[in-house]
Backbone as CSV, one residue per row, in Angstrom:
resi,resn,N_x,N_y,N_z,CA_x,CA_y,CA_z,C_x,C_y,C_z
1,MET,16.083,-8.488,8.207,15.498,-7.777,7.090,13.991,-7.752,7.268
2,LYS,13.430,-6.560,7.270,11.981,-6.456,7.359,11.433,-5.931,6.038
3,ILE,10.237,-6.378,5.715,9.594,-5.959,4.474,8.611,-4.852,4.813
4,ASN,8.685,-3.783,4.064,7.768,-2.675,4.264,6.351,-3.122,3.900
5,ASN,5.417,-2.906,4.808,4.036,-3.318,4.560,3.426,-2.582,3.375
6,LEU,3.833,-1.340,3.160,3.284,-0.575,2.047,3.638,-1.220,0.707
7,ALA,4.859,-1.709,0.577,5.265,-2.376,-0.663,4.448,-3.640,-0.884
8,LEU,4.210,-4.386,0.184,3.439,-5.620,0.077,1.981,-5.338,-0.270
9,ILE,1.378,-4.382,0.402,-0.024,-4.044,0.150,-0.199,-3.479,-1.254
10,THR,0.714,-2.608,-1.671,0.634,-2.032,-3.017,0.738,-3.122,-4.078
11,GLY,1.678,-4.019,-3.908,1.857,-5.093,-4.880,0.672,-6.035,-4.946
12,LEU,0.134,-6.413,-3.786,-1.010,-7.330,-3.782,-2.262,-6.677,-4.351
13,SER,-2.483,-5.404,-4.054,-3.646,-4.733,-4.633,-3.480,-4.594,-6.144
14,PHE,-2.248,-4.397,-6.593,-1.974,-4.353,-8.028,-2.266,-5.709,-8.662
15,ALA,-1.885,-6.790,-7.981,-2.135,-8.139,-8.500,-3.630,-8.400,-8.624
16,ILE,-4.395,-8.004,-7.626,-5.845,-8.222,-7.663,-6.480,-7.395,-8.773
17,SER,-6.078,-6.133,-8.892,-6.677,-5.296,-9.932,-6.306,-5.785,-11.332
18,MET,-5.073,-6.262,-11.517,-4.679,-6.790,-12.823,-5.472,-8.047,-13.171
19,SER,-5.701,-8.915,-12.177,-6.460,-10.130,-12.474,-7.907,-9.792,-12.822
20,ILE,-8.469,-8.748,-12.218,-9.835,-8.331,-12.569,-9.867,-7.785,-13.991
21,VAL,-8.888,-6.958,-14.335,-8.846,-6.377,-15.679,-8.690,-7.472,-16.732
22,PHE,-7.756,-8.397,-16.516,-7.547,-9.459,-17.497,-8.704,-10.457,-17.520
23,TYR,-9.411,-10.632,-16.391,-10.562,-11.536,-16.367,-11.662,-11.020,-17.286
24,GLN,-11.816,-9.709,-17.333,-12.867,-9.129,-18.168,-12.619,-9.390,-19.650
25,THR,-11.360,-9.541,-20.033,-11.078,-9.765,-21.455,-10.791,-11.229,-21.784
26,LEU,-10.154,-11.971,-20.862,-9.711,-13.326,-21.181,-10.393,-14.423,-20.373
27,GLY,-11.241,-14.071,-19.435,-11.901,-15.086,-18.620,-10.972,-15.644,-17.548
28,ILE,-11.108,-16.953,-17.283,-10.338,-17.604,-16.220,-8.833,-17.506,-16.489
29,THR,-8.437,-17.621,-17.735,-7.022,-17.491,-18.080,-6.504,-16.112,-17.690
30,GLY,-7.346,-15.110,-17.800,-6.961,-13.753,-17.429,-6.644,-13.613,-15.959
31,ILE,-7.351,-14.370,-15.111,-7.062,-14.327,-13.674,-5.647,-14.824,-13.423
32,VAL,-5.292,-15.932,-14.062,-3.950,-16.497,-13.879,-2.885,-15.533,-14.395
33,ILE,-3.104,-14.982,-15.574,-2.140,-14.039,-16.140,-2.032,-12.799,-15.259
34,GLY,-3.165,-12.291,-14.805,-3.161,-11.105,-13.946,-2.446,-11.347,-12.639
35,LEU,-2.663,-12.516,-12.037,-1.984,-12.823,-10.778,-0.482,-12.988,-10.980
36,MET,-0.090,-13.654,-12.062,1.346,-13.808,-12.318,2.001,-12.447,-12.535
37,PHE,1.361,-11.608,-13.335,1.902,-10.277,-13.596,1.914,-9.438,-12.318
38,GLY,0.814,-9.485,-11.580,0.709,-8.693,-10.357,1.660,-9.152,-9.273
39,LEU,1.826,-10.464,-9.123,2.735,-10.964,-8.092,4.190,-10.691,-8.453
40,SER,4.497,-10.663,-9.750,5.858,-10.277,-10.132,6.096,-8.804,-9.811
41,MET,5.068,-7.983,-9.949,5.193,-6.580,-9.561,5.335,-6.452,-8.049
42,THR,4.641,-7.320,-7.295,4.796,-7.324,-5.838,6.245,-7.611,-5.480
43,TRP,6.829,-8.602,-6.124,8.229,-8.944,-5.870,9.138,-7.761,-6.229
44,ALA,8.818,-7.079,-7.331,9.623,-5.921,-7.733,9.516,-4.794,-6.710
45,PHE,8.314,-4.547,-6.192,8.145,-3.512,-5.168,8.955,-3.850,-3.923
46,ILE,8.935,-5.118,-3.522,9.658,-5.539,-2.321,11.163,-5.423,-2.542
47,GLU,11.651,-5.859,-3.713,13.084,-5.767,-4.007,13.540,-4.310,-4.060
48,TYR,12.724,-3.459,-4.670,13.067,-2.036,-4.731,13.125,-1.448,-3.328
49,ASP,12.187,-1.868,-2.478,12.150,-1.373,-1.107,13.392,-1.813,-0.339
50,LYS,13.838,-3.064,-0.573,15.045,-3.554,0.107,16.273,-2.767,-0.345
51,GLU,16.384,-2.510,-1.654,17.519,-1.745,-2.168,17.516,-0.331,-1.606
52,ASP,16.340,0.273,-1.532,16.222,1.620,-0.998,16.635,1.651,0.468
53,GLN,16.239,0.632,1.220,16.603,0.554,2.635,18.113,0.374,2.790
54,GLU,18.723,-0.454,1.944,20.173,-0.655,2.007,20.922,0.637,1.676
55,ASP,20.434,1.380,0.670,21.060,2.654,0.324,20.948,3.648,1.473
56,GLU,19.792,3.660,2.121,19.593,4.567,3.249,20.511,4.192,4.410
57,ASP,20.656,2.889,4.666,21.567,2.445,5.720,23.006,2.847,5.404
58,GLU,23.387,2.727,4.129,24.734,3.116,3.710,24.978,4.605,3.941
59,ARG,23.998,5.436,3.583,24.130,6.880,3.791,24.227,7.208,5.276
60,ASN,23.430,6.519,6.098,23.476,6.764,7.536,24.820,6.361,8.120
61,ASN,25.402,5.272,7.629,26.709,4.836,8.120,27.809,5.824,7.736
62,LYS,27.710,6.429,6.547,28.706,7.413,6.127,28.623,8.672,6.982
63,ILE,27.400,9.049,7.349,27.214,10.249,8.170,27.784,10.021,9.563
64,ASN,27.540,8.843,10.110,28.011,8.541,11.467,29.446,8.137,11.395
């Protein structure tokens, strides 16, 4: 199983941007909240990418 780099990069950049946004309103606590929220989105992007890859493999197997 390989992880798509785009999903990882998108999720991590989302985590960094969320921590910056929450830092502006909540301070240090905002960084923690932003990272937790952003890293959960990273995990969601990766899981979605894995499901999409499995569906694509299934379609390719049906064609062949």
